[in-house]
N, C-alpha and C positions, 0 to 999 in steps of 0.2 A: 795248621789251621789259620786261615786269614782272619777269621772273625770269631769273637767269643762273645756269646749273649747269655743272659740269664744266669743261673746257677749261683745266685747271691747267697742262698740258704746254705749250700754246701761250701762256698768260700768261707763264710763266716765260721762254720764249724771247724774247718781245718785250721784257720788262722788262730782260733781260740786254743786249739790243741797245741799249736807250736808255742804259744805263750805260757803254757802250763809249767809249773814249777816242780814237775816230777816226770819221769819217763812215761811216754805214751805210745800206744800202737794203734794204727788206723788201718782199716781194711776198705779199699775201694774196688768195687766190682760192677760189672754190667757188660751187656753185649758189646761187640766190637763197633767202632765208628761212632760212639756216643760222646767222645771228647773227654774221656777220663785223664788222658795225659795232659791236655791242655788245661784241665781243671787244676791239677796239681801245679803246673807251671805258673798259672795265674795266682794261685794261692801263695806261692813263693815270691812273688814280685816284690822287689825292694829288699829282700833277704839275701845275705852272704854267708850263710851257715848251713847250706844244704848240699848233699851229694845226691845227684839224680842219675840213677843208672838204668837204661832201658835195655833189658835183656833181649838176646836173640837166640835162635835155635842153634846153638854151638855147644861144643864140649864144655864140661865143667871147668877144665883148666883155663880154656880161653875166656869163658865168662869171668872167672875170678881174675884173671890178668887185666881184662878191660875194666872191670870194676875198680881195681886198684889204680889203673892209670887215671881214671876220672876223679876218684877220691883224692888222689895225690895232688890235684890242682888246688884243693882246699887244705888239705893236711899232708903236707910232703913226707912226714915221718911215717906214713902207712906203708911205704915202699920197703921198709925193713921188717915188717911184720910177716909172720909165717902165712903162706898162701893157703889158708883154710877159712871158711866162712866165719867160724865162731871167734877166732882172735881178731880178724879184720872187723867185724861188726862190734866187737867189744871195745876195740881201739877207737872207734868212732863215737860209740856211746860214752866213753870216758871223757870225750871232748864236747859232749853235749850237742852233737851234730844232728840235723834232720836228715835221715836216710830214706831215700825213695827207691824201692825196688819195683820198677814198672815191668809189666809182663812177667809177674812173679811165677805163673805156672811153667815158663821156659826153664827157670832155675830149678823148680822141683823135678821137672822131667829128668835133669842131669843129676840131681842130688835130692833123694827123697827124704833125707834126714833133716833138710833145712828148716821145715817148720818145727821140728822138734829142738832144733838148736835155738831158734828164736823163742820157743816156749821156755827153755831152760833159763835163757837170759832174762826174759820178763819176770819169771818167777823168782830168780835168785840173784841176779847179777846187776840190776839196775837200780838198786835202792838209792844210790847217791848220784843218779844221772838225771838230767832233764832232756835227754835225747828223745826224738820222735822218730819212730819207724813207721813208714807208709808203704803198704803192700798194695800193689795195683795189679788187676787181673782181668782179662777178657774172656778166659775160659771159665764160665760159671761153674761147671762140674768139678773142675780142679780147685778152684778157689772154695768151693763147698767142702771138699775132701781136707784141704789144708787148714781152714780157718773158720768155717761157718757152721758146719754140722756138729752135732753133739759128740761125735766120735773123733773130730779133727784135733790134732795137737794144740791149735791156738784157739780152740773154742773157749769163749768167756774171757779171753785175754784183751780183747780190742776195746779201747775207749771209744772209738768211733767206727761205725760200719755205714759206709755210704753206697747205697744201691743207686747207681747212676742210670737214669731211665731217659726216654725221650723228652725233648723239649716241649712245653705246652704250646698250643696253637699261636698264640700272640707272639711268643718269643721267637718261634720258627719263621713267622712272616717278617721278622726284622732282616732276614737274609735277602729279601726281595724289594725291588724298587716299587715306588708308589703307583707306577702306571698300571700294575695289575689291578683288574677290577674285583669287587668282593667274590663274585662266584668263580673267577679264575683262582683266587687265593684258595677257595674251597678245593678246587681240582688239584692245585699244587700240593696242598696238604694230603689229599686222597692218594696222590702218587707217591710222594717223598716223605710224608710224615714229619716226625720231629727229630730225626737223626741229623746231627750237625754236619757230618761229612757229606751226606746226601744232599742236604740243602745248599752247602757250599758249592758243590759240583753244579747243581740245577741253576743256582743264581747267576751263573756266567753267562747264560743265554738270555736273549731279548724277548722270548715269547714262550708260552707253555709247549707249543709244537717243537720249537728248537730245543727246549730243555729235555723233552721226552726223547727226541730222536738222537741228540748228541750225548746225552747222559746214559740213556739205557738201551736204545734199539739199534743204533748203528754198530757195525762189526767191531769197531775199536772203542766203543763207549766205555768210560771208566766204571760204570755201574752194571754193564752188561752181565758180567759174571760174578758180582759181589755177593749176591745171595748164596750162590753155590759155594763160594769161598768160605763164607761165614759158617754155612751149614757143614761143610766137610772139616772145618777146624774143630767142631764140636762133636760131631757124630762118627763113630768108628765103623758103623755099618749103615751107610746113608741110603741105600736104594729103597728099603721100605719106609724110612722116614720121608723120603722125597715123595714117595707114592701117597703116604698120608696127607702130607702138606698140600700136594697137588689136588687130592680130592676135596679137602676142606676148602681151598681156594675156588674150586669148581662148583661149590654149592652143596657138597655133601657135609652136613654140619652135625648130625647125630652119630652116635656110635653105630647104629645099624646101617645108616647110609654110607658112612666111611668104610665099614667092613664090606658092604656090597660093592662099593666102587674099587676098593683095593684087592679084594679076595683074601684079606688077611684074617686069620682066626680071631675071634673076639677076645679070647684070653690074651693072645700075643698083642693085639691092637691096644689093649689097656696099658701094657707096658710102654709102647711106643708113644701113647698119648700122654702118659704120665711124665715121661722124659722131656717130651716137647714142651709140656707146661713148665716143668722145672727150668728149662732153658729160655723161658720167656718168649718162645717162638709162636705159641698158641695160647689161648685162654679158654676156659669153659665158662659160659654164661647160663644162668637160669632165670625164670621169671622173677620179677622183683618181689612177688608175693611169697616166694619159697626160699628156703634155707639152702645154700649151695651144697652142704655135705649130706642133705637128705633127698634133694630133688632128683627125680629120674628124667626130667625133661630138659636136660642140659644140652646146649649147643656149643660147638667149638668154632672158633674164628681165628685167623692169622692176626697177630698183634701188630706187625709191622706192615704199613701200607705198602712200602716198595716191595716186600716179599708177596703180598697180595697181587701187586701189579705184575710182578715177575712171573709167578706161576701162572697167572691168567693169559699174558700176552707174550711172554718171552721164552719160558721153559718149553723146550721141545720144538721151538719154531724154526730151528735150522737156519737156512739162509733166506727165509721169507721176506724179511724186512730189507735185505740187502737188494733184492730184486726191484723193490719200489723206491728205494733211496729216501730223500728227505720227505717225499709225499706219503711215506708209510703212515705216519701219524694221522693224516687227514683221511686216507683211504681205509685203513685197517683198525686204528684205535678209537678215533673220534666218535664213530657211530655207536660204540659201546661205552664210552667214558662217562656219560651221565648216570647210566645204570651202575657202572663200576663204583662211582663216587657216592652213590646214594647212601650206602651203609655208613661211611664216614661222616656224611652230612648229618645223619641221625645221631651219631655219637657227640657231634659238635653241638647239636641242639640240646641233648641231654645235659652237656657240661655248662650250656649257657642258662639253663633253667633257673638256677638260684638267682642270677643277676637280673633275669627277666621278671622274676616274681619276688622282689625284695621285701615285700611286706609279709611273705609267708616263710615260716622256718621249716625248710624241706629237709627231712631227715634222710630220705633215700631217693636216688634217682636211678632209673634203668628202663628196661623194656619189660613187656609182659605179653605172653602168648598162652593159648589153650585151644587145642585142636585147631579149628578154622579161624579163630579169633586172634588177633595180634594188635598191639598198640606200640607204635615206635618210641614214644617218650612218656614216662610215667614219673610223677613226682609225689611221693607220700609225705605228707606234712606232720608236724607234731600236734596240729590242731584238728579241725574237721574237714579240711580241704584236701581233695584228691585232684591233682592236675594231670590231664591226659592230652597227648599231642600226636598229630599226624604230620609226617615230613614228606615233601614231594621235591626232589631235585630233578625237575624236568623242564623242557623248553615250552611249556604251555602253562596258562593260568590255572591255579587250583580251583575246581568247581564245587558245587554244592554236594556232589556225591562223595567227596572226601570227608566233609563234616558229617554226612549222614552215616558213612561207615564208621567213623570215629565214635560217635554216639552209640551206635549199635554194639561195637566191641566194648566200650566202657561199661555198658549195662551188664556185661558177663564177667567183669573184674570184681572178685570178691574182696572188699576191704571195708573195714569199719573203724571209725575213729576210736582212739584208746578209751575215751569216756563213754562209749557205747551210743553216742548220739548219732543222728541222721547225717550222712556225709553231705558236703557241697562239692560239686564236680565243676572244676574250671577246664574249658576246652581251649586247645591251641592248635593253630594250623601254621605250619613252616613251609614256605615256598621259595623256589628259585626266581621265578618269573612273575610273581604277583597272583592276584585272586580275580575271579569273575565278579561281575557287579553283584550278582545274586549273594555271593558270600560276603561281600563288602556291606551290603544293605542288611544282611543277618547280623553282622558283627556290630553295627550301629544300633540295632534294635534290642540286643542282648547284652547283659552285663557279665555273662559267664563264657564269653568267647573273645579271644584275642588272636590277631593275625600278625605274623612275624615274617618279614622278608630276610634275605641273606644279610643285608645291611645291619639289621637288628641283631642277628645272631653274632656277627663279628664284633660289634660294638660291646655286646655283653661279654664276650670272650676276652676283650681287651682289659676288663677289670678282673679277670681271674688270674690267680698266681700258681695254680696247680696244673 
């Protein structure tokens, strides 16, 4: 990785662990392409007491032999140790070494006893050691089985568990030049999200059109098959999972809609949806006024923007884009791009809300819907204020109809302040290309209406750290 941004919190936690006066175990997990390996490398900068081994899909004997070769650069005496994981790791622990086992699931595939070996060491053999073991894995399911679930051998043994996720918007934008306009940055985020590897690939281009074509659409694009690769690494029976993801990306968001689009039995569908949630590929959202575990009005969405883009524009497209060449973006993608980006724009507006209303203590931010009523942005405060917002990511000014619609929907939202007093409603309109004169005049005349453009949202997001 050429560029490393953000992750200060994770770096601080790892470096603190290395300074501990006792033996420690760290578990670092998260989907592929999120920069877990680079995070560990950065955390070890300036240190000379670490063995970093990146496992490959090879036989156990080859894995151990390569591990010894790497460890011997720091501790030559390890070459005389019996070629078994337990004595090798114990030898390094006795010398207070930081041991990083990257892509730990590959090691488990060849030796399922390894988590138990580490468990026994942590429980019984490391009382006089200040070594740190760092286990890194991209296969969330295997990391759960080895270290995270209650039934796993290493459950409860880790001093640190770092769940590495996508970068926040402001950090993601550090990959791109200043020449990109605010609304172009929204589009870049909507396509490439906060995955460092995707951002690094896209940043090599000089325009959005070039980034999309050369990174995703062209036959030899480095990201053209990446979602397929990531999914097949996690899923043993991908066909129905792919159908489920395709249906969600295409607009089927409820269980009934997904079942209808895929022809998968509802009982089986629950299993697929549950697994996709565990793998962080989808998430279930409910109206902000309801509890997730009780609500029956849940909607599913793909969590990764590139996966959304891939399933909408690339999956099943065959040679369609090859026939158009570089003009494929202008001809086939751009007409739908604003609509595609609108949902991510809504989410960015939600994340910006606390910065845009600093005088309010906003307890929860989300969306709300009920039957034909829907509100893009809702902020429920600890006081008497309810904030409601409408987002329009389109190429025309937002008119009075958007405000009237927002007010109508807000009247149907049932929320009462905790003290039982009458609520005060603040209205917000978010626009890509500004507002009509009528809306601007209304905002001047009222103290419960604020108008925000893309620049305002991005400025607010620059103050966010999550």
